[in-house]
C-alpha positions as CSV (number, residue, x, y, z in Angstrom):
1,M,127.5,76.1,106.7
2,S,128.1,72.9,104.6
3,Y,129.3,72.8,101.0
4,R,126.1,70.9,100.1
5,F,123.9,73.7,101.5
6,L,126.0,76.3,99.7
7,A,125.5,74.4,96.5
8,F,121.8,74.3,97.1
9,L,121.6,78.0,97.6
10,L,123.6,78.7,94.5
11,A,121.4,76.4,92.4
12,A,118.3,78.1,93.8
13,S,119.7,81.5,93.0
14,L,120.7,80.5,89.4
15,Q,117.3,79.0,88.9
16,A,115.6,82.2,89.9
17,Q,117.9,84.2,87.6
18,T,116.8,82.2,84.7
19,K,113.2,83.1,85.4
20,G,114.2,86.8,85.3
21,I,113.8,87.5,89.0
22,P,117.1,87.7,90.9
23,K,117.2,86.2,94.4
24,T,119.5,86.6,97.3
25,P,121.4,83.6,98.7
26,D,118.7,83.0,101.4
27,G,116.2,82.5,98.6
28,H,114.1,85.7,98.8
29,P,113.6,88.1,95.8
30,D,116.5,90.5,95.6
31,L,115.1,94.0,95.9
32,Q,118.5,95.7,95.8
33,G,119.3,98.5,93.4
34,V,118.2,102.0,92.5
35,W,114.6,102.5,91.8
36,T,112.3,105.4,90.8
37,N,108.6,106.0,91.5
38,A,108.3,109.1,89.3
39,T,104.9,109.2,87.7
40,I,102.3,111.8,86.7
41,T,99.5,109.6,88.0
42,P,98.0,111.6,90.9
43,L,97.3,110.2,94.3
44,E,93.5,110.8,93.9
45,R,91.6,110.2,90.6
46,P,90.7,113.4,88.8
47,K,87.1,114.1,88.3
48,A,87.5,113.8,84.6
49,F,88.2,110.1,85.0
50,A,85.7,109.5,87.8
51,S,84.5,106.3,86.2
52,K,87.8,105.3,84.6
53,P,90.3,103.7,86.9
54,T,92.5,102.8,83.8
55,L,93.1,104.3,80.4
56,T,93.9,102.7,77.1
57,D,97.4,103.5,75.7
58,A,95.8,105.8,73.2
59,E,93.9,107.7,75.9
60,A,97.0,107.8,78.1
61,V,99.1,109.4,75.3
62,V,96.6,112.2,74.9
63,F,96.5,112.9,78.6
64,E,100.3,112.7,79.0
65,K,101.0,115.1,76.1
66,Q,98.4,117.5,77.5
67,Q,100.0,117.5,81.0
68,A,103.4,118.2,79.5
69,Q,102.0,121.1,77.4
70,D,100.1,122.6,80.3
71,L,103.2,122.6,82.4
72,Q,105.3,124.3,79.7
73,D,102.6,126.9,79.2
74,V,102.8,128.1,82.8
75,D,106.5,127.7,83.3
76,G,107.6,129.8,86.3
77,K,104.0,130.9,87.1
78,S,101.6,129.7,89.7
79,E,98.6,128.9,87.6
80,H,99.5,125.2,87.3
81,P,98.5,123.2,90.4
82,L,102.0,121.7,90.6
83,L,103.7,125.0,90.6
84,A,101.3,126.6,93.0
85,A,101.6,123.7,95.4
86,A,105.3,124.0,95.3
87,G,105.1,127.6,96.5
88,S,105.8,129.4,93.3
89,N,103.0,131.9,93.8
90,G,103.7,133.7,90.5
91,T,107.3,134.5,91.4
92,G,108.9,131.7,89.4
93,G,110.4,130.2,92.5
94,Y,109.8,126.8,91.0
95,N,109.8,126.4,87.3
96,V,109.7,123.4,84.9
97,L,113.4,122.9,85.3
98,F,112.9,121.8,88.9
99,I,110.1,119.3,88.1
100,D,111.2,115.8,87.4
101,R,108.2,113.6,88.1
102,G,108.3,111.5,84.9
103,T,106.2,111.9,81.8
104,Q,103.8,108.9,82.0
105,L,101.0,107.5,84.0
106,A,101.8,104.5,86.1
107,R,101.3,101.1,84.4
108,V,100.1,98.1,86.4
109,D,99.0,94.8,84.9
110,G,99.6,96.2,81.4
111,V,97.3,99.2,81.7
112,K,97.7,102.9,82.7
113,R,96.2,103.9,86.1
114,T,94.4,107.2,86.7
115,S,95.1,107.3,90.4
116,L,97.5,105.8,92.9
117,I,94.6,105.0,95.2
118,I,92.9,101.7,94.2
119,D,90.7,101.3,97.3
120,P,88.2,102.9,97.8
121,P,87.2,102.0,94.2
122,D,86.5,105.6,93.3
123,G,90.2,106.4,93.7
124,R,89.6,109.0,96.3
125,M,90.7,109.3,99.9
126,P,87.9,108.4,102.4
127,P,86.5,111.3,104.3
128,L,88.2,112.5,107.5
129,T,86.6,111.8,110.9
130,A,85.4,114.7,112.9
131,E,88.5,114.5,115.0
132,G,90.6,114.3,111.9
133,R,89.0,117.4,110.4
134,K,89.6,119.3,113.7
135,R,93.2,118.3,113.9
136,S,93.8,119.1,110.2
137,Q,92.3,122.6,110.5
138,A,94.4,123.3,113.7
139,E,97.5,122.3,111.8
140,M,96.7,124.5,108.9
141,M,96.1,127.5,111.2
142,S,99.5,127.0,112.8
143,Y,101.1,127.2,109.4
144,I,99.3,130.4,108.6
145,Q,100.1,132.1,111.9
146,F,103.9,131.7,111.4
147,E,104.5,131.9,115.2
148,N,107.9,130.3,115.3
149,V,110.2,127.9,113.5
150,K,109.0,124.8,115.3
151,E,105.5,125.4,114.0
152,R,106.5,125.4,110.4
153,P,106.1,122.2,108.3
154,L,108.7,119.5,108.7
155,A,109.8,119.7,105.1
156,E,110.5,123.5,105.4
157,R,112.7,122.7,108.3
158,C,114.4,119.9,106.3
159,L,113.6,117.3,108.9
160,L,111.7,115.1,106.4
161,G,111.1,115.2,102.7
162,F,107.8,116.8,101.7
163,G,104.8,114.9,100.3
164,S,105.6,111.7,102.2
165,T,108.4,110.9,99.7
166,S,110.1,108.9,102.5
167,G,106.9,107.3,103.7
168,P,105.5,105.2,104.7
169,P,103.5,105.3,102.5
170,M,106.1,106.3,100.0
171,L,104.7,108.7,97.4
172,P,106.1,110.3,94.3
173,V,106.8,114.1,94.5
174,L,108.0,116.8,92.2
175,Y,111.6,115.7,91.9
176,N,114.3,113.4,93.4
177,N,112.1,110.4,93.2
178,N,115.0,107.9,93.4
179,Y,115.4,105.2,96.1
180,Q,118.3,102.8,96.8
181,I,117.5,99.5,98.5
182,V,120.2,97.5,100.4
183,Q,119.0,94.1,101.6
184,T,120.4,91.6,104.2
185,P,118.5,88.7,105.9
186,D,118.1,90.8,109.1
187,T,117.7,94.4,107.8
188,I,116.5,96.2,104.7
189,M,117.5,99.8,104.2
190,I,115.8,102.3,101.9
191,L,117.8,105.4,101.1
192,V,115.6,108.2,99.8
193,E,117.2,110.7,97.4
194,M,114.9,113.5,98.7
195,V,116.6,114.9,101.9
196,H,118.5,111.6,102.2
197,D,116.0,110.2,104.6
198,V,116.9,106.6,105.5
199,R,114.3,103.9,106.4
200,V,115.5,100.9,108.3
201,I,113.3,97.8,108.2
202,R,114.0,95.3,110.9
203,M,113.1,91.8,109.8
204,N,111.1,89.3,111.9
205,Q,111.2,91.6,115.0
206,K,108.7,93.0,117.4
207,H,107.7,96.7,117.4
208,V,109.5,99.0,119.9
209,P,107.5,100.1,123.0
210,P,104.6,102.5,122.3
211,D,106.4,105.4,124.0
212,V,109.2,105.2,121.3
213,R,108.2,107.5,118.5
214,K,110.1,107.9,115.2
215,W,109.9,110.3,112.3
216,L,109.5,107.4,109.8
217,G,107.7,105.1,112.2
218,D,109.0,101.7,113.4
219,S,109.1,99.4,110.4
220,V,109.1,95.6,110.9
221,G,109.2,93.3,107.9
222,H,108.6,89.7,107.0
223,W,108.3,87.6,103.9
224,E,105.0,86.2,102.7
225,G,106.1,83.9,99.9
226,D,108.0,86.2,97.5
227,T,106.4,89.4,98.8
228,L,108.1,91.6,101.4
229,V,105.5,92.8,103.9
230,V,106.4,95.8,106.1
231,D,104.3,96.8,109.1
232,T,104.9,100.3,110.4
233,T,103.6,101.9,113.6
234,N,105.0,104.2,116.3
235,F,105.0,107.4,114.2
236,N,106.1,110.7,115.7
237,P,102.9,112.7,116.3
238,H,104.3,115.6,114.3
239,V,104.4,113.6,111.1
240,N,100.8,114.2,110.2
241,F,100.5,112.3,107.0
242,S,97.4,113.7,105.3
243,G,96.2,114.8,108.7
244,S,97.0,111.5,110.5
245,S,97.6,111.1,114.2
246,E,100.2,109.1,116.1
247,N,97.8,106.1,115.6
248,L,98.8,105.9,112.0
249,H,99.4,102.3,110.9
250,V,100.8,101.4,107.4
251,I,101.2,98.0,105.9
252,E,103.4,97.9,102.7
253,R,104.0,95.1,100.2
254,F,107.0,95.0,97.9
255,Q,106.7,92.4,95.1
256,R,109.4,92.2,92.4
257,V,107.2,91.3,89.4
258,D,110.0,91.4,86.8
259,P,113.7,92.4,86.6
260,Q,112.8,96.0,86.1
261,T,109.8,96.4,88.4
262,I,108.8,96.3,92.0
263,L,105.0,96.5,92.5
264,Y,104.4,98.6,95.6
265,R,101.2,98.5,97.6
266,A,100.5,100.3,100.9
267,T,97.4,100.4,103.1
268,V,96.9,103.4,105.4
269,D,94.8,102.9,108.5
270,D,94.2,105.5,111.3
271,P,90.7,105.2,112.7
272,T,91.1,108.5,114.5
273,T,91.7,110.3,111.2
274,F,90.1,108.4,108.3
275,T,86.6,106.9,108.2
276,K,88.1,103.7,106.7
277,P,91.5,102.3,105.6
278,W,92.6,103.1,102.0
279,T,95.2,101.6,99.7
280,I,97.6,102.8,97.0
281,E,99.4,100.7,94.4
282,Y,101.9,101.6,91.7
283,P,105.3,100.5,90.3
284,F,108.9,101.3,91.3
285,V,111.0,101.0,88.1
286,A,114.7,100.2,88.0
287,T,116.9,103.2,87.1
288,P,120.7,103.4,86.6
289,G,120.9,106.1,89.3
290,P,122.9,107.3,91.0
291,I,121.4,108.7,94.2
292,Y,122.5,112.3,94.1
293,E,123.5,114.4,97.1
294,Y,120.6,116.4,98.5
295,A,121.4,119.6,100.4
296,C,118.3,121.0,102.0
297,H,119.1,123.2,105.0
298,E,122.3,124.9,103.9
299,G,121.7,128.6,103.6
300,N,118.0,128.3,104.3
301,Y,117.2,132.0,104.2
302,A,113.6,131.2,103.3
303,M,112.8,130.4,106.9
304,Q,113.8,133.8,108.3
305,D,112.1,135.4,105.3
306,I,108.8,133.6,106.0
307,L,108.9,134.5,109.7
308,G,110.0,138.0,109.0
309,G,107.2,138.5,106.5
310,A,104.7,137.3,109.1
311,R,106.0,139.8,111.6
312,K,105.7,142.6,109.0
313,M,102.1,141.6,108.2
314,E,101.3,141.6,112.0
315,S,102.8,145.1,112.4
316,Q,100.8,146.4,109.5
317,Q,97.6,145.0,110.9
318,A,98.3,146.5,114.2
319,K,98.7,150.0,112.6
């Protein structure tokens, strides 16, 4: 590499820095660092905001304060949807101490969003296909029957973080919403704080053969201007994102819009599950970090308790 070329790359990098967006020596936006996607904006738009994709700052403050108060009022109980979804079930298994999903709605283009989903315009997931409904019901029944460890959800077995926190698409969950990005010209790595899942994005490559199936899919990236575009296929059929099949196809876009923000957009497509593709969009915000150690499976007595409880229920029913 010539000194003249090195000087050119340095000048380009310095010019980008002055505009506020750091760039790597090869001229692409630098996405490296620790980021958080914590937000109280739900995936789907609440019915109360059916006709309001965005809120004014004044409206957002009212909603955010009410959400915080509601959560405190049912601390350790199961009445709040967040605690019930986390398996608290009135026992206090999860309380407010565990929840760290931020305190504000996601802000994009200067306004607060009421849903992560931006397409369809109603902010709701499109209906499942007949095949998708059948598959989703069968999956739910396998969870209820508690037949064996391998039939329990992947998150319970600590194979993947719950709620698609690792993606793709990457979604905010109850806690541990930090991500560390390491970037080279050939590979981009995303370390997920939850369960320490690691996504490896191979740049400018072809997808692996169809018979190679991965927990996080096969992610291949390229740059379109200053936007990183990641195409992911080849998912393991057990992933079942929102009922998806092994035909799940996700296209993500990472755009660093300012020194503190990456605008993240992901389009989900699976014609055997969803009646049409759908898209989410929200920001990842720079955070000091660090990425904390996450121990999931050590001393996982819950699994044997779950299965033991199911055997007890079966014996009672038999009597």
